[in-house]
C-alpha positions as CSV (number, residue, x, y, z in Angstrom):
1,X,-30.3,3.4,268.6
2,X,-27.6,5.3,270.6
3,X,-27.7,6.3,274.2
4,X,-24.7,7.8,276.1
5,X,-22.4,6.7,273.2
6,X,-23.6,3.1,273.2
7,X,-25.5,1.2,270.5
8,X,-28.7,-0.2,271.8
9,X,-30.0,-3.1,269.7
10,X,-33.8,-2.9,270.1
11,X,-34.2,-6.4,268.6
12,X,-31.9,-7.8,271.2
13,X,-33.6,-6.3,274.3
14,X,-34.8,-8.8,276.8
15,X,-38.5,-9.6,276.4
16,X,-40.0,-9.4,279.9
17,X,-43.6,-8.2,280.1
18,X,-43.4,-7.7,283.9
19,X,-40.3,-5.5,283.6
20,X,-41.8,-3.4,280.8
21,X,-45.0,-3.0,282.7
22,X,-43.2,-1.7,285.7
23,X,-41.1,0.7,283.7
24,X,-44.3,2.0,282.1
25,X,-45.5,3.0,285.7
26,X,-42.5,5.1,286.4
27,X,-44.6,8.3,286.1
28,X,-46.5,7.2,289.2
29,X,-47.2,10.4,291.3
30,X,-47.7,8.6,294.6
31,X,-44.2,8.3,296.3
32,X,-45.1,5.2,298.3
33,X,-46.5,3.4,295.2
34,X,-43.5,4.5,293.2
35,X,-41.1,3.0,295.8
36,X,-42.8,-0.4,295.5
37,X,-42.4,-0.2,291.7
38,X,-38.7,0.7,291.9
39,X,-38.0,-2.1,294.4
40,X,-39.6,-4.6,292.0
41,X,-37.4,-3.3,289.2
42,X,-34.3,-3.7,291.3
43,X,-35.1,-7.5,291.6
44,X,-34.2,-7.8,287.9
45,X,-30.7,-6.5,288.6
46,X,-28.4,-5.7,285.6
47,X,-30.9,-7.4,283.3
48,X,-33.1,-4.3,283.6
49,X,-30.4,-1.8,282.5
50,X,-30.7,-2.2,278.6
51,X,-34.5,-2.1,278.9
52,X,-34.4,1.0,281.1
53,X,-31.9,2.7,278.7
54,X,-34.2,2.0,275.8
55,X,-37.2,3.4,277.7
56,X,-35.2,6.5,278.6
57,X,-34.4,7.1,274.9
58,X,-38.0,6.8,273.9
59,X,-39.5,8.9,276.7
60,X,-40.3,12.6,276.5
61,X,-41.1,12.8,280.2
62,X,-38.3,14.5,282.1
63,X,-39.4,13.1,285.4
64,X,-39.4,9.5,284.0
65,X,-36.0,10.1,282.5
66,X,-34.6,11.3,285.8
67,X,-36.1,8.4,287.6
68,X,-34.7,5.9,285.1
69,X,-31.2,7.5,285.5
70,X,-31.4,7.1,289.3
71,X,-32.6,3.5,289.0
72,X,-29.7,2.6,286.6
73,X,-27.2,4.3,288.9
74,X,-28.5,2.4,291.9
75,X,-28.4,-0.9,290.1
76,X,-24.8,-0.2,289.0
77,X,-23.9,0.8,292.6
78,X,-25.4,-2.2,294.3
79,X,-23.7,-4.5,291.8
80,X,-20.4,-2.8,292.3
81,X,-20.6,-2.9,296.1
82,X,-21.3,-6.6,295.9
83,X,-18.3,-7.1,293.7
84,X,-16.1,-5.1,296.0
85,X,-17.3,-6.9,299.1
86,X,-16.3,-10.2,297.3
87,X,-12.9,-8.8,296.5
88,X,-12.3,-7.8,300.1
89,X,-13.7,-11.0,301.5
90,X,-11.7,-13.2,299.2
91,X,-8.4,-11.7,300.4
92,X,-7.9,-8.9,297.9
93,X,-4.9,-10.7,296.4
94,X,-5.6,-9.3,292.9
95,X,-4.6,-5.7,293.0
96,X,-5.6,-5.2,289.3
97,X,-9.2,-6.3,290.1
98,X,-9.4,-3.9,293.0
99,X,-8.2,-1.0,290.7
100,X,-10.8,-2.0,288.1
101,X,-13.6,-2.0,290.6
102,X,-12.7,1.5,291.8
103,X,-12.6,2.6,288.1
104,X,-16.1,1.2,287.6
105,X,-17.4,3.7,290.2
106,X,-17.0,6.3,287.4
107,X,-17.2,4.1,284.3
108,X,-19.6,1.2,285.2
109,X,-19.7,0.0,281.6
110,X,-16.0,-0.2,281.1
111,X,-14.7,-3.2,279.2
112,X,-12.8,-5.0,281.9
113,X,-11.3,-7.6,279.6
114,X,-9.9,-4.9,277.4
115,X,-8.1,-3.3,280.4
116,X,-6.7,-6.6,281.4
117,X,-5.4,-7.3,277.9
118,X,-3.7,-3.8,277.8
119,X,-1.9,-4.5,281.1
120,X,-0.9,-8.0,279.8
121,X,0.6,-6.4,276.7
122,X,2.7,-4.0,278.7
123,X,3.8,-7.0,280.9
124,X,4.9,-8.9,277.8
125,X,6.9,-6.0,276.6
126,X,8.8,-6.0,279.9
127,X,9.1,-9.8,280.0
128,X,10.9,-9.9,276.7
129,X,13.7,-7.8,278.1
130,X,14.1,-9.7,281.3
131,X,16.2,-12.7,282.2
132,X,16.8,-14.8,285.3
133,X,20.4,-13.6,285.8
134,X,19.5,-9.9,286.3
135,X,20.0,-8.2,289.6
136,X,17.3,-6.3,291.4
137,X,18.6,-3.0,290.1
138,X,18.7,-4.4,286.6
139,X,15.1,-5.6,286.8
140,X,14.1,-2.1,287.8
141,X,16.1,-0.6,285.0
142,X,14.2,-2.7,282.5
143,X,10.8,-1.9,284.2
144,X,11.6,1.8,284.0
145,X,12.8,1.6,280.4
146,X,9.6,0.0,279.2
147,X,7.1,1.7,281.5
148,X,8.5,5.3,281.4
149,X,10.6,5.2,278.2
150,X,8.7,3.0,275.7
151,X,5.2,3.2,277.1
152,X,5.8,6.9,278.1
153,X,3.9,6.8,281.4
154,X,4.5,10.0,283.4
155,X,3.2,11.9,286.4
156,X,0.6,14.5,285.9
157,X,2.5,17.3,287.6
158,X,0.1,20.0,286.4
159,X,-3.0,18.7,288.1
160,X,-2.2,15.6,290.1
161,X,-5.4,15.6,292.2
162,X,-7.9,15.6,289.3
163,X,-10.3,12.6,289.6
164,X,-9.2,11.4,286.1
165,X,-5.8,10.6,287.5
166,X,-7.4,7.9,289.7
167,X,-8.9,5.6,287.1
168,X,-7.2,2.8,285.3
169,X,-8.7,3.4,281.9
170,X,-7.7,7.0,281.8
171,X,-4.3,6.2,283.0
172,X,-3.8,3.7,280.2
173,X,-5.3,6.1,277.6
174,X,-3.5,9.3,278.6
175,X,-0.3,7.8,280.1
176,X,-0.6,10.4,282.9
177,X,-1.3,9.6,286.5
178,X,-0.8,10.4,290.1
179,X,2.1,8.9,292.2
180,X,-0.5,6.4,293.5
181,X,-2.0,5.2,290.2
182,X,1.4,5.1,288.5
183,X,2.7,3.1,291.5
184,X,-0.3,0.7,291.5
185,X,0.2,-0.1,287.8
186,X,3.9,-0.5,288.3
187,X,3.3,-3.0,291.2
188,X,0.8,-4.9,289.2
189,X,3.2,-5.3,286.3
190,X,6.1,-6.2,288.6
191,X,4.1,-8.9,290.6
192,X,2.9,-10.4,287.3
193,X,6.6,-10.8,286.4
194,X,7.5,-12.3,289.9
195,X,9.4,-9.2,290.8
196,X,9.0,-8.5,294.6
197,X,7.9,-4.8,294.5
198,X,5.3,-3.6,296.9
199,X,3.6,-0.3,297.8
200,X,4.6,1.8,300.8
201,X,2.0,4.1,302.5
202,X,4.2,7.1,302.9
203,X,2.3,10.3,304.0
204,X,1.6,12.7,301.1
205,X,3.4,10.4,298.7
206,X,3.2,6.9,297.5
207,X,6.4,5.0,296.9
208,X,7.5,1.4,296.2
209,X,9.8,-1.0,298.0
210,X,11.9,-3.7,296.3
211,X,12.1,-6.7,298.8
212,X,14.9,-9.2,299.2
213,X,12.6,-12.2,299.4
214,X,9.9,-12.9,296.8
215,X,8.6,-16.1,298.4
216,X,7.9,-14.8,301.9
217,X,4.2,-15.1,303.0
218,X,4.1,-11.8,304.8
219,X,5.9,-9.0,302.8
220,X,6.2,-6.9,306.0
221,X,8.6,-9.5,307.3
222,X,11.0,-9.1,304.4
223,X,13.9,-6.8,304.2
224,X,13.8,-3.9,301.8
225,X,16.7,-3.6,299.3
226,X,15.8,-0.1,298.1
227,X,12.8,2.2,297.4
228,X,11.4,3.4,294.0
229,X,9.7,6.7,293.2
230,X,7.0,6.0,290.6
231,X,6.4,9.8,290.2
232,X,10.0,10.4,289.2
233,X,10.6,7.9,286.4
234,X,11.2,5.1,288.8
235,X,14.2,6.6,290.5
236,X,15.8,4.5,293.2
237,X,16.6,5.8,296.7
238,X,17.3,4.6,300.3
239,X,15.6,4.6,303.7
240,X,17.7,7.6,304.7
241,X,15.9,9.8,302.1
242,X,12.5,8.7,303.5
243,X,13.7,9.8,307.0
244,X,14.6,13.2,305.7
245,X,11.2,13.5,303.9
246,X,9.3,12.6,307.1
247,X,11.3,15.2,309.1
248,X,10.4,17.9,306.5
249,X,6.7,16.9,307.0
250,X,7.1,17.3,310.8
251,X,5.2,14.1,311.5
252,X,5.9,11.4,314.0
253,X,7.9,8.6,312.3
254,X,6.1,5.3,312.0
255,X,7.3,1.9,310.8
256,X,4.5,1.8,308.2
257,X,6.4,4.6,306.3
258,X,9.2,2.1,305.5
259,X,7.4,-1.2,305.2
260,X,5.2,-2.8,302.4
261,X,1.5,-2.2,302.8
262,X,-1.4,-4.5,301.8
263,X,-3.5,-4.3,298.6
264,X,-6.4,-3.3,300.9
265,X,-4.3,-0.4,302.2
266,X,-3.5,0.7,298.6
267,X,-7.1,0.5,297.4
268,X,-8.3,2.3,300.5
269,X,-5.8,5.1,299.8
270,X,-7.0,5.2,296.2
271,X,-10.6,5.6,297.3
272,X,-9.7,8.2,299.9
273,X,-7.8,10.2,297.3
274,X,-10.9,10.2,295.0
275,X,-13.1,11.3,297.9
276,X,-10.8,14.3,298.6
277,X,-10.7,15.1,294.8
278,X,-14.5,15.1,294.6
279,X,-14.8,17.1,297.8
280,X,-12.8,19.8,296.1
281,X,-15.1,19.8,293.1
282,X,-18.3,19.4,295.1
283,X,-19.8,16.1,294.0
284,X,-21.7,14.8,297.1
285,X,-23.2,11.8,295.2
286,X,-19.8,10.5,294.1
287,X,-18.4,11.0,297.6
288,X,-21.3,8.9,299.1
289,X,-20.7,6.1,296.6
290,X,-17.0,6.0,297.4
291,X,-17.6,6.2,301.2
292,X,-19.8,3.1,300.9
293,X,-16.8,1.2,299.5
294,X,-14.7,2.4,302.5
295,X,-17.3,1.1,304.8
296,X,-17.1,-2.3,303.2
297,X,-13.4,-2.3,303.9
298,X,-13.9,-1.2,307.5
299,X,-16.5,-3.9,308.0
300,X,-14.1,-6.5,306.7
């Protein structure tokens, strides 16, 4: 059986009499009793999802279907928030993991392993063209050649703020992204290859910094060799051009505009960008889900 494009194997569904009995009570008219039923279903966690999906498919009751959809969404959301809190709490060192978690806010059933393999394949394509004797500029030239030339990643200049620009799976599929998502993937690939490239939280634009020292514990202590624009085919530029850009924006200059930022800062900016995008489109539920992730960051 198919539901939302997925094959549901009825013969493989978990056999749990209590769970099935609870699902059969989802047409309960009394709100207080219904709340108790839902709380008990939540205790089964993600184990309940395939059973709920099967029940949705076989129900002709619109109220029950809506309730099942809300329960599944809440289970996914609770699981995602737990996963995100772990990522933040464990130091957020894996930027790819953070990117995948944000992607799962829209695509909860995404194949995480498949995404990781796709990123690893691009990394290998770059690695094959690198050698230990290359200069920093030569490293970037190889990165740009494979990333923008061979893989054909590019900025979505027609509609850079659409939500689809903010998810890893759509970036890998369409090869189109925002300055931020192109930059995040560029950073992930560079760091996997031991190339010291970090993000810079410039207002209204996300850029990259190539550092002198790859082994320093705190990247903000390292000197920047040059900057990279991921939205312009990886073009290289200097601090002077950032200064001119900041003047044009008429904002107070800040050292954070020139220094590497943390993975937390990057993912926070990604979430904030998505919130802005969904505000423009009018999706309050999506905004609430994403704001919950921001609160996890703020709470540490």
